[in-house]
N, C-alpha and C positions, 0 to 999 in steps of 0.2 A: 473517611479519614478528611479530616481540615485540608484545604488548599494551603500548596507549599506560599510562604509569604516569599515576596521576587528580592533576589539580591539586589546591592547597588549596581548600577550601572559600569562604574569603574571595576570592580568585582567581576563581573562578566566579560568586560572587554578585556581584561589581564588576563583572564582564562582561556580565551578565543582561539581555536587555529582554523583558518580557511584554507578548503582543501580542494583541488579539482582532479575529479578521480577518471578517466577513460573507459567507457564500455566497450564490451566484446562487439556488441550490435546496437545500431539505432532503435533507440526506445521511446518513447514520448514525441519524438522529433530531436531528441538531441544524442551527442555520440559523447558527453563527457559530465558528470554530476558533480556539482558543487554542492558543498556541504561545512558546516561550522562544529567543529568539536572544542567543546566546552567541558573544563574540570571544575566539579565542585566537590565539596567534603563528602557525598556518599558515591561518587566515582564519575564517570567520563557519560556526558550527554550529547546529543546530538541534535542541533539547531538546522533544518534542510527546506524550509520552502521554498515551492519553485519558484522561478525568479519574476513567473510573471506575476505572480499572487500579490494583492492588495496587501498594506501594511497591516491590517485588522487581522485577516488570516495567518499573517506573520508572527502577530503577538498570541495568537493561538497556540502555535507550535512551539514558541518560545516557552508558555504556560508548563507544555509538556517536558521539555529540555530540564525546567525550574524543579519541577515533580522529581525525575530521573536523579539529576547532580546534586539536589540541594532537600530533598524530601524523601517520600518513602513509598514502597513499590508494596499494593497487597499481596498476601501469601497467596501461593501456588494451590490448587486442587488436585493437578496432575504435573507427572514429570516430562511427558514428553507430547508435541504438537504436531499432525500430521502437517504435510507443507505440499501444496501443487507445483509442478513446473508450469514456467511461464515463457509463452512462446509470443515474442515479437512478430509484428506485423511483415514477418519477410516472404519472401518467395517460397512456395511447395517446396523446391527443391534443398532449400535452407533447412527446413523441419527439423529433417535426423540428427542433422548436428546440433542445432540447440540443445534437443533433446537428449542427445547424450550426454550433456552436463551434468543431468539428473540420474542419480544412484537407482535409486526407484523412482517410478512413473505410473503410479496408479492413477492420478488427475492430474490434470493440465491445464490454464487457463489461456486462450487464445485471444490475441489482439484481433480484431475485425473493425470495419468500419474506417479504416484508416484514410486520409486524403489523399488524392490523386490514387485510388486502389478503386476495384470496382466488385460487387457482390461475388464476381467467377473468384475474383483471387480469393478473397475468403473462405469458399467452398473448396478451393483447390488447398488452401492452408489446412482448414479443419480436417478434410478428406485425409491429408497425409498424415496429420496428429491420429486421427483414429486407424489408419494404417499401421502407424510405426508402434501404437500404446496399446490396441488389440482392442476385441469387443466390449472387456469388459471393465476398462477403464473410466475414468467420470472427464468430462469433457464440459469446462464452460467458457463461454465465448464473453469477451469485454468490449461492446462499444463506445466507452468514453462519453456518451451523450450523443453521438453523431447521428446519431438517424430520426426523422419524424414520425411518425405512430404510422404513415402508412407504408413508410420504406421499413420499420422495423417488422410490420407482419410480411412483409414480403420474405424481408433474407431470412426471420427465423423457421418461415414456413417451409423455405429453401433447406436450412441447416438443420430443421428437428429430426427429419430421418437417420441423420447421424448421429442421433442421441446425446442429447444437450442436456447434462445437471442444471443449469439454469443459464439464462442471460444477465451479465452486468450491466446497468446504467443502460441498456438502449436507448430511450429517450433522454433530452438534458432536465426537464422539469416535471416536476410532481404529477401534473394535471395531464402528462403526456403520459407518465407511466401509468397512470390510471385507468386512461382509455385504451393504452394497448393492453393489459389484463383482460380487459372487457373484450376488448376485438381480438385475442390470442383466444379465451374460452369461447367467443360464439363462431370463430374460423374451427376450431377443433384443435389447436395446435399447444400441446400438451409442452409449453417451456416455462417453466418458473420465470419473476423476473426480480433480480436482485438491484436495491438501491446502494448506489457508492456515493457519488457526487452530492446526491441529492440529502444523503446525510451528513457528510465532512463538511462539505461546505454550503449548509443549509443553516441558516437565521434558527430553523426550529426544526434540530433533526429528527423530531418525532414525527413531526408531519405525514412523512410516507406511510407511517403505521396506521396513524389516526384515520387518513383518506384512503386503505387500502389500497395503496398504489405499489406494493412490493411484496413479495410471498418472504424478504429475506433482506438483511442489511449486510454491508460489507462496511466496518469501521476498519479505521487506522487511530492509532492513539495520538500521533504528534498533530494530525488536525482539529483533531476535537478536545484538545487542552490536554493530554494525559491518559493516564490509565484508568485511573479514580473517576474522571469526566465519561470516558468511553463506557466504563462498564456502566453506570449508571444512564448512559443513553439506550445500550441494549436491553436493561431493566426496563424502561420507560415502552421502549418500542414494543416489547413481549413477540417480538420474532427469533428467527434461527438467526446465529450473528456466525459470519466469516472475517475473522483477522486479518488484514491485508498490510501490506508494505507503501511505502513511497519513492521505491526505489531508495534506499537506506544504503549506509554504511552497514558494517556489521553490529555497530553500535545502535543505530537507530533499531535494526532488524532485531536483538535481544528484547529492547523495549515492547517491540510486536509480542516476541514470544511472552514475555511476562504479562501480556493482555490474555492472549490467547489461554495461558496456563492458570489465568484467573476467574475465568468463565465458568459460571454453573453447571452449563451445558454448553459440550462443543460438540456439533454433530457433521460437521465438514471439515477437508484439508482446506488449510489456510494458507493465504499467498504471500508466504515469509521467505520464498526462496530464490528472490530476484539479487541475493549477493550472487549467485551465478553468472548473472547479468557484466560484473564490473569486471574490467579485466585488472583493476587494483584496487585493494581495501587499506584502510587504516591501521588493520589490525595484521600480523604475520601471520596467523592462520584463522582465513574468514570463516565466517558463519553460513555454511552453508549444508543443505541435507544429506544427510545419512541414514541409510534405510527411510527415506520417504519421511524424514520426522528429525527435530530438533527437540534437543532437551533443553530442561531451565538451567540445570549445571553448565550445560554450554554455553547458553548465552548470556549468562553470569559471568563465564570466565572471561567472554570477549569484549565484554561492558569494561573489566578491569585489564585489557592486554591492547588500549594502544599503542603504537608503537611508534615511540619519538623519531625512527629513521622515514618512518611511512610519512609523519605530519611533514616533514622537512623535504622532501622526494617530491611530494604531490601539494607544496604549497602554491595557494594560488597568486597570483602575479600581484606587483603593488595595486594596480588600479582595480583590480576585484577584491582585493583585501581592504580598500578603502570604502568602494560600494558595501559591503557584504557589513563591515564594522558603523558605516552610517544608517543601514539596514537596521542593523540590533540595537540601535539608539534610539531610532525610531518607534520600533516594538515596544522596547522598553517604557517609553516614555505613554504608549495606550496602555499598559498594565498597571502604569501607577496613577492613572488619569481616573477620578472618581466615575 
Protein backbone atom coordinates (compact mmCIF):
# COMPACT_ATOMS: atom_id res chain seq x y z
CA UNK A 1 0.00 0.00 0.00
CA UNK A 2 1.66 3.31 -1.10
CA UNK A 3 2.19 6.08 1.50
CA UNK A 4 -0.66 8.57 1.85
CA UNK A 5 0.20 12.07 0.57
CA UNK A 6 0.36 14.57 3.41
CA UNK A 7 -2.50 17.09 3.38
CA UNK A 8 -1.77 20.79 3.34
CA UNK A 9 -1.01 22.29 6.75
CA UNK A 10 -4.05 24.57 6.57
CA UNK A 11 -6.31 21.55 6.09
CA UNK A 12 -4.82 19.80 9.13
CA UNK A 13 -5.03 22.89 11.32
CA UNK A 14 -8.63 23.52 10.28
CA UNK A 15 -9.60 19.99 11.30
CA UNK A 16 -7.66 19.91 14.60
CA UNK A 17 -9.37 19.62 17.99
CA UNK A 18 -7.11 19.67 21.07
CA UNK A 19 -8.48 17.80 24.08
CA UNK A 20 -7.28 17.13 27.63
CA UNK A 21 -8.76 13.97 29.13
CA UNK A 22 -8.54 13.05 32.83
CA UNK A 23 -7.20 9.63 33.87
CA UNK A 24 -8.67 7.43 36.59
CA UNK A 25 -5.21 6.77 38.05
CA UNK A 26 -1.73 8.17 37.48
CA UNK A 27 -0.13 6.45 34.48
CA UNK A 28 3.32 7.13 32.99
CA UNK A 29 3.61 9.89 35.59
CA UNK A 30 0.58 11.87 34.34
CA UNK A 31 -3.02 12.33 35.44
CA UNK A 32 -4.26 13.78 32.12
CA UNK A 33 -3.85 12.74 28.50
CA UNK A 34 -3.61 15.38 25.81
CA UNK A 35 -4.50 14.52 22.22
CA UNK A 36 -5.37 16.15 18.93
CA UNK A 37 -8.33 14.81 16.94
CA UNK A 38 -8.15 15.37 13.20
CA UNK A 39 -11.05 14.94 10.77
CA UNK A 40 -10.09 13.67 7.32
CA UNK A 41 -12.14 12.48 4.35
CA UNK A 42 -11.75 8.86 5.55
CA UNK A 43 -12.86 9.65 9.10
CA UNK A 44 -11.45 10.76 12.43
CA UNK A 45 -7.81 10.26 13.32
CA UNK A 46 -5.77 10.86 16.47
CA UNK A 47 -2.42 12.61 16.77
CA UNK A 48 -1.08 12.38 20.32
CA UNK A 49 2.71 12.03 20.61
CA UNK A 50 3.69 12.36 24.26
CA UNK A 51 4.63 15.91 25.14
CA UNK A 52 8.27 15.06 25.89
CA UNK A 53 8.84 13.47 22.48
CA UNK A 54 10.98 15.24 19.88
CA UNK A 55 9.51 16.69 16.70
CA UNK A 56 10.92 13.79 14.65
CA UNK A 57 8.87 11.36 16.77
CA UNK A 58 5.82 13.60 16.47
CA UNK A 59 6.17 13.56 12.67
CA UNK A 60 5.94 9.75 12.59
CA UNK A 61 2.79 9.92 14.70
CA UNK A 62 1.41 12.44 12.23
CA UNK A 63 2.06 10.01 9.36
CA UNK A 64 -0.15 7.49 11.18
CA UNK A 65 -2.93 10.05 11.64
CA UNK A 66 -2.75 10.99 7.96
CA UNK A 67 -2.98 7.31 6.97
CA UNK A 68 -6.06 6.85 9.19
CA UNK A 69 -7.89 10.02 8.18
CA UNK A 70 -6.79 10.56 4.59
CA UNK A 71 -5.57 7.16 3.35
CA UNK A 72 -6.68 3.56 3.65
CA UNK A 73 -6.19 0.66 6.05
CA UNK A 74 -5.41 -2.99 5.26
CA UNK A 75 -8.28 -5.45 5.30
CA UNK A 76 -8.65 -7.40 8.57
CA UNK A 77 -8.07 -11.15 8.70
CA UNK A 78 -9.89 -11.61 12.03
CA UNK A 79 -13.01 -10.09 13.55
CA UNK A 80 -11.91 -9.96 17.20
CA UNK A 81 -8.67 -9.11 18.99
CA UNK A 82 -7.94 -10.40 22.48
CA UNK A 83 -7.00 -7.66 24.95
CA UNK A 84 -5.08 -7.59 28.23
CA UNK A 85 -5.95 -5.65 31.37
CA UNK A 86 -3.43 -2.96 32.33
CA UNK A 87 -2.36 -2.40 35.93
CA UNK A 88 -0.46 0.87 36.55
CA UNK A 89 2.18 1.13 39.26
CA UNK A 90 -0.42 1.32 42.02
CA UNK A 91 -0.15 -0.02 45.55
CA UNK A 92 -1.04 -3.68 45.94
CA UNK A 93 -4.21 -2.71 47.78
CA UNK A 94 -5.48 -0.89 44.68
CA UNK A 95 -4.95 -3.75 42.23
CA UNK A 96 -8.32 -5.41 42.68
CA UNK A 97 -10.13 -2.13 42.00
CA UNK A 98 -8.16 -1.57 38.81
CA UNK A 99 -8.85 -5.08 37.55
CA UNK A 100 -12.54 -4.71 38.34
CA UNK A 101 -12.81 -2.28 35.41
CA UNK A 102 -12.14 -5.16 32.99
CA UNK A 103 -14.96 -7.64 32.41
CA UNK A 104 -12.67 -10.49 31.31
CA UNK A 105 -9.18 -10.83 32.72
CA UNK A 106 -7.25 -13.73 31.25
CA UNK A 107 -4.16 -11.55 30.64
CA UNK A 108 -2.78 -8.57 32.58
CA UNK A 109 0.14 -6.24 31.97
CA UNK A 110 1.63 -4.85 35.15
CA UNK A 111 3.80 -1.74 35.30
CA UNK A 112 7.01 -2.21 37.31
CA UNK A 113 10.25 -0.30 37.97
CA UNK A 114 8.39 2.95 38.68
CA UNK A 115 10.54 5.81 39.97
CA UNK A 116 10.67 6.01 43.77
CA UNK A 117 9.32 2.47 44.10
CA UNK A 118 11.19 -0.68 45.09
CA UNK A 119 11.33 -4.27 43.92
CA UNK A 120 9.24 -5.09 46.98
CA UNK A 121 6.51 -2.80 45.60
CA UNK A 122 6.67 -4.60 42.25
CA UNK A 123 6.52 -8.02 43.89
CA UNK A 124 3.53 -7.00 45.99
CA UNK A 125 1.68 -5.66 42.97
CA UNK A 126 2.35 -8.67 40.72
CA UNK A 127 1.60 -11.09 43.56
CA UNK A 128 -1.77 -9.40 44.08
CA UNK A 129 -2.56 -9.57 40.36
CA UNK A 130 -1.83 -13.30 40.46
CA UNK A 131 -4.06 -13.72 43.51
CA UNK A 132 -6.97 -11.87 41.93
CA UNK A 133 -6.71 -13.45 38.47
CA UNK A 134 -5.80 -16.96 39.54
CA UNK A 135 -3.18 -19.48 38.39
CA UNK A 136 -4.34 -19.75 34.76
CA UNK A 137 -4.04 -16.06 33.91
CA UNK A 138 -1.16 -14.72 31.84
CA UNK A 139 0.83 -11.93 33.51
CA UNK A 140 3.35 -9.75 31.74
CA UNK A 141 5.41 -6.95 33.31
CA UNK A 142 6.56 -3.69 31.72
CA UNK A 143 9.60 -1.81 33.03
CA UNK A 144 9.77 0.85 30.29
CA UNK A 145 13.53 0.39 30.07
CA UNK A 146 14.16 1.44 33.66
CA UNK A 147 16.38 -1.46 34.80
CA UNK A 148 20.07 -2.05 34.26
CA UNK A 149 20.99 -5.56 33.16
CA UNK A 150 21.93 -6.54 36.73
CA UNK A 151 18.76 -5.00 38.16
CA UNK A 152 16.66 -6.77 35.54
CA UNK A 153 18.23 -10.14 36.31
CA UNK A 154 17.63 -9.58 40.02
CA UNK A 155 14.02 -8.42 39.52
CA UNK A 156 13.00 -11.07 37.01
CA UNK A 157 14.57 -13.82 39.10
CA UNK A 158 12.35 -12.66 41.96
CA UNK A 159 9.24 -12.25 39.80
CA UNK A 160 9.58 -15.41 37.70
CA UNK A 161 8.05 -17.76 40.31
CA UNK A 162 4.80 -15.78 39.97
CA UNK A 163 4.60 -16.99 36.36
CA UNK A 164 5.44 -14.33 33.77
CA UNK A 165 4.38 -14.49 30.14
CA UNK A 166 7.20 -12.06 29.30
CA UNK A 167 8.99 -8.91 30.45
CA UNK A 168 8.45 -5.85 28.24
CA UNK A 169 11.41 -3.52 27.65
CA UNK A 170 13.23 -4.44 30.89
CA UNK A 171 16.33 -2.47 29.79
CA UNK A 172 16.68 0.65 27.68
CA UNK A 173 19.06 -0.32 24.89
CA UNK A 174 19.31 -3.12 22.37
CA UNK A 175 22.77 -4.25 23.61
CA UNK A 176 21.39 -4.40 27.16
CA UNK A 177 18.41 -6.47 26.04
CA UNK A 178 20.72 -8.88 24.26
CA UNK A 179 22.95 -9.14 27.35
CA UNK A 180 19.91 -9.68 29.56
CA UNK A 181 18.58 -12.54 27.43
CA UNK A 182 21.96 -14.25 27.73
CA UNK A 183 22.18 -13.61 31.48
CA UNK A 184 18.68 -14.96 32.09
CA UNK A 185 19.46 -18.11 30.09
CA UNK A 186 22.65 -18.67 32.06
CA UNK A 187 20.77 -18.18 35.34
CA UNK A 188 18.00 -20.57 34.31
CA UNK A 189 15.33 -17.84 34.53
CA UNK A 190 12.65 -18.61 31.96
CA UNK A 191 11.23 -15.16 31.20
CA UNK A 192 10.99 -14.12 27.52
CA UNK A 193 12.03 -10.57 26.66
CA UNK A 194 9.79 -8.26 24.62
CA UNK A 195 11.05 -5.08 22.95
CA UNK A 196 8.81 -1.99 22.89
CA UNK A 197 10.68 1.34 22.97
CA UNK A 198 13.59 -0.36 21.15
CA UNK A 199 11.18 -0.88 18.26
CA UNK A 200 8.90 2.14 18.20
CA UNK A 201 11.51 4.79 19.03
CA UNK A 202 14.42 3.30 17.12
CA UNK A 203 16.06 4.52 13.92
CA UNK A 204 16.22 0.83 12.98
CA UNK A 205 13.16 -0.91 14.50
CA UNK A 206 14.34 -4.33 13.30
CA UNK A 207 17.73 -4.17 15.07
CA UNK A 208 16.36 -6.00 18.12
CA UNK A 209 15.53 -9.01 15.96
CA UNK A 210 18.76 -8.92 13.99
CA UNK A 211 20.85 -8.87 17.19
CA UNK A 212 18.82 -11.54 18.98
CA UNK A 213 17.83 -9.06 21.66
CA UNK A 214 14.13 -10.01 21.99
CA UNK A 215 11.80 -12.98 21.85
CA UNK A 216 8.89 -10.86 20.61
CA UNK A 217 8.15 -7.29 19.59
CA UNK A 218 5.56 -4.88 20.94
CA UNK A 219 4.30 -2.52 18.24
CA UNK A 220 2.16 0.58 18.27
CA UNK A 221 0.63 1.92 15.08
CA UNK A 222 1.12 5.64 15.71
CA UNK A 223 4.81 5.73 16.74
CA UNK A 224 5.78 3.56 13.76
CA UNK A 225 4.03 5.84 11.27
CA UNK A 226 0.83 3.90 10.71
CA UNK A 227 -0.62 0.44 10.20
CA UNK A 228 1.11 -0.32 6.91
CA UNK A 229 4.55 0.55 8.26
CA UNK A 230 3.96 -1.37 11.47
CA UNK A 231 3.00 -4.47 9.48
CA UNK A 232 6.21 -4.12 7.47
CA UNK A 233 8.32 -3.87 10.64
CA UNK A 234 6.69 -7.00 12.06
CA UNK A 235 7.28 -8.91 8.84
CA UNK A 236 10.93 -7.88 8.72
CA UNK A 237 11.50 -8.72 12.40
CA UNK A 238 10.12 -12.23 11.96
CA UNK A 239 9.15 -12.41 15.65
CA UNK A 240 5.77 -12.83 17.35
CA UNK A 241 4.09 -9.45 17.82
CA UNK A 242 1.87 -7.84 20.41
CA UNK A 243 -0.04 -4.71 19.39
CA UNK A 244 -0.28 -2.11 22.12
CA UNK A 245 -1.59 1.40 22.66
CA UNK A 246 -0.01 4.64 23.79
CA UNK A 247 -2.72 5.65 26.25
CA UNK A 248 -4.89 6.57 23.28
CA UNK A 249 -8.42 7.85 23.04
CA UNK A 250 -10.94 5.46 21.51
CA UNK A 251 -10.01 6.84 18.08
CA UNK A 252 -6.37 5.88 18.54
CA UNK A 253 -7.30 2.53 20.04
CA UNK A 254 -9.41 1.79 16.96
CA UNK A 255 -6.29 2.12 14.80
CA UNK A 256 -4.51 -0.37 17.06
CA UNK A 257 -7.38 -2.82 16.65
CA UNK A 258 -7.14 -2.51 12.87
CA UNK A 259 -3.39 -3.24 13.05
CA UNK A 260 -3.89 -6.31 15.26
CA UNK A 261 -6.75 -7.52 13.08
CA UNK A 262 -4.55 -7.32 9.97
CA UNK A 263 -1.64 -9.39 11.36
CA UNK A 264 -1.26 -12.74 9.59
CA UNK A 265 -0.57 -14.41 12.97
CA UNK A 266 -1.57 -13.13 16.42
CA UNK A 267 -0.50 -15.38 19.31
CA UNK A 268 -0.83 -12.99 22.26
CA UNK A 269 -3.51 -10.76 23.74
CA UNK A 270 -2.91 -7.13 22.87
CA UNK A 271 -2.46 -4.03 25.02
CA UNK A 272 -5.48 -2.20 23.65
CA UNK A 273 -7.58 -2.01 26.80
CA UNK A 274 -6.18 1.26 28.13
CA UNK A 275 -9.46 3.04 27.44
CA UNK A 276 -10.42 1.73 30.88
CA UNK A 277 -7.80 4.07 32.37
CA UNK A 278 -9.48 7.19 30.95
CA UNK A 279 -12.07 8.94 33.09
CA UNK A 280 -13.42 10.62 29.93
CA UNK A 281 -13.17 9.95 26.22
CA UNK A 282 -13.98 11.63 22.91
CA UNK A 283 -16.79 9.20 22.07
CA UNK A 284 -20.08 8.61 23.87
CA UNK A 285 -19.39 4.84 24.13
CA UNK A 286 -15.66 4.36 24.84
CA UNK A 287 -13.81 1.51 23.17
CA UNK A 288 -13.22 -0.79 26.14
CA UNK A 289 -12.96 -4.59 25.95
CA UNK A 290 -16.04 -6.78 26.16
CA UNK A 291 -15.56 -10.46 26.89
CA UNK A 292 -11.80 -9.98 26.87
CA UNK A 293 -11.63 -8.57 23.36
CA UNK A 294 -12.39 -5.79 20.91
CA UNK A 295 -14.06 -6.29 17.56
CA UNK A 296 -13.17 -4.61 14.30
CA UNK A 297 -16.82 -3.61 13.96
CA UNK A 298 -16.75 -1.73 17.29
CA UNK A 299 -13.38 -0.16 16.49
CA UNK A 300 -14.57 1.18 13.16
CA UNK A 301 -17.75 2.47 14.79
CA UNK A 302 -15.70 4.32 17.43
CA UNK A 303 -13.70 6.12 14.73
CA UNK A 304 -16.97 7.34 13.25
CA UNK A 305 -18.55 8.37 16.54
CA UNK A 306 -16.52 11.27 17.92
CA UNK A 307 -18.86 13.28 20.13
CA UNK A 308 -18.86 17.05 19.43
CA UNK A 309 -19.99 17.64 23.02
CA UNK A 310 -16.89 15.83 24.32
CA UNK A 311 -14.62 17.87 22.06
CA UNK A 312 -16.11 20.99 23.61
CA UNK A 313 -16.21 19.75 27.20
CA UNK A 314 -12.56 18.60 27.20
CA UNK A 315 -11.13 21.22 24.90
CA UNK A 316 -7.60 22.23 25.85
CA UNK A 317 -7.06 25.76 27.11
CA UNK A 318 -5.80 28.51 24.83
CA UNK A 319 -2.18 28.01 25.86
CA UNK A 320 -2.25 24.24 25.24
CA UNK A 321 -4.08 24.66 21.97
CA UNK A 322 -1.44 27.11 20.74
CA UNK A 323 1.32 24.72 21.87
CA UNK A 324 -0.18 21.77 19.97
CA UNK A 325 -0.89 23.78 16.83
CA UNK A 326 2.71 25.01 16.77
CA UNK A 327 3.89 21.43 17.24
CA UNK A 328 1.63 20.25 14.42
CA UNK A 329 3.15 22.92 12.18
CA UNK A 330 6.67 21.70 12.95
CA UNK A 331 5.78 18.02 12.46
CA UNK A 332 4.10 18.80 9.15
CA UNK A 333 7.22 20.66 7.97
CA UNK A 334 9.34 17.58 8.71
CA UNK A 335 7.04 15.43 6.58
CA UNK A 336 7.39 17.93 3.74
CA UNK A 337 11.19 18.11 3.86
CA UNK A 338 13.11 15.93 1.37
